[in-house]
Structures are given as structure tokens and as C-alpha cells.
C-alpha positions as CSV (number, residue, x, y, z in Angstrom):
1,M,-16.4,-1.7,-14.9
2,S,-14.9,1.1,-13.1
3,E,-11.3,1.2,-11.3
4,P,-11.6,0.8,-7.5
5,A,-10.6,4.1,-5.8
6,A,-7.0,4.4,-4.5
7,I,-6.7,3.7,-0.8
8,T,-5.1,6.8,1.2
9,F,-4.3,7.4,5.0
10,P,-4.3,10.8,6.4
11,E,-0.9,10.3,8.1
12,L,0.8,9.7,4.8
13,P,-0.2,12.8,2.4
14,G,1.0,12.4,-1.2
15,W,0.6,8.3,-0.9
16,T,-1.7,6.1,-2.6
17,F,-2.4,2.5,-2.2
18,D,-4.0,-0.4,-3.9
19,V,-4.6,-4.2,-3.2
20,D,-5.1,-6.5,-6.2
21,E,-5.5,-10.3,-6.4
22,V,-2.7,-11.5,-8.5
23,S,-3.6,-15.3,-8.4
24,A,-6.1,-17.3,-6.8
25,G,-6.1,-16.1,-3.0
26,V,-2.9,-14.3,-3.6
27,Y,-2.7,-10.5,-3.2
28,R,-0.4,-7.8,-3.8
29,A,-0.5,-4.4,-2.0
30,V,1.3,-1.6,-3.5
31,G,2.0,2.0,-2.4
32,V,3.4,5.1,-4.4
33,D,4.0,8.6,-3.4
34,E,4.1,11.7,-5.5
35,S,7.7,11.3,-6.2
36,G,7.5,7.9,-7.5
37,R,9.1,6.2,-4.3
38,G,7.1,2.8,-3.8
39,V,6.5,-0.1,-1.4
40,Q,4.8,-3.4,-2.1
41,A,3.9,-6.5,-0.3
42,T,2.4,-10.2,-1.6
43,G,0.8,-12.6,0.8
44,T,-2.7,-14.1,1.4
45,D,-4.4,-11.5,3.7
46,P,-5.2,-8.3,1.9
47,D,-5.6,-6.2,5.3
48,Q,-2.3,-7.3,6.7
49,L,-0.7,-6.6,3.4
50,L,-2.2,-3.1,3.3
51,D,-0.7,-2.4,6.8
52,E,2.5,-3.6,6.0
53,C,2.7,-1.2,3.0
54,R,1.6,1.6,5.2
55,R,4.3,1.0,7.7
56,A,7.0,0.7,5.2
57,A,5.7,3.9,3.8
58,M,6.0,5.6,7.1
59,A,9.6,4.2,7.3
60,V,10.3,5.6,3.8
61,R,9.1,9.1,4.3
62,G,11.1,9.2,7.7
63,G,8.3,8.8,10.1
64,G,9.2,5.3,11.2
65,A,6.5,2.8,11.8
66,P,4.2,3.4,14.8
């Protein structure tokens, strides 16, 4: 079985994101940049978690959340 492709956003060059189910119905989204800085969120809605991580990464890189 192959690994899923990393998720990227054009507004966050150098960042990659991934969402995994860590328990039944519980997901963890993680984002890491080329410098090793990271963000993560855990909950039950993977799409919402990915959006939270995207917004947090925007804040980490100094762009603020849209």
C-alpha cells in the first residue's frame, strides 16, 4: 500500500500537510515547513482540522490567518 500524497497549499510554499485517523473517528492533521516548524490539530472533522492547520501555518509564517 502506498503512502498518501502530502497536501500542499499555494499560499504556503515550503509547507506540507497530512491528515491521519489516529483512533476510530478521531483525526490528527499535521503541517511542517522546510525549517521544521510545525502545527497540528486533533478532532473529528478532518477537513476542519486541515483548515485549522493551514490558518495556523499562515500565522507562524507571519502572514496571519485570512
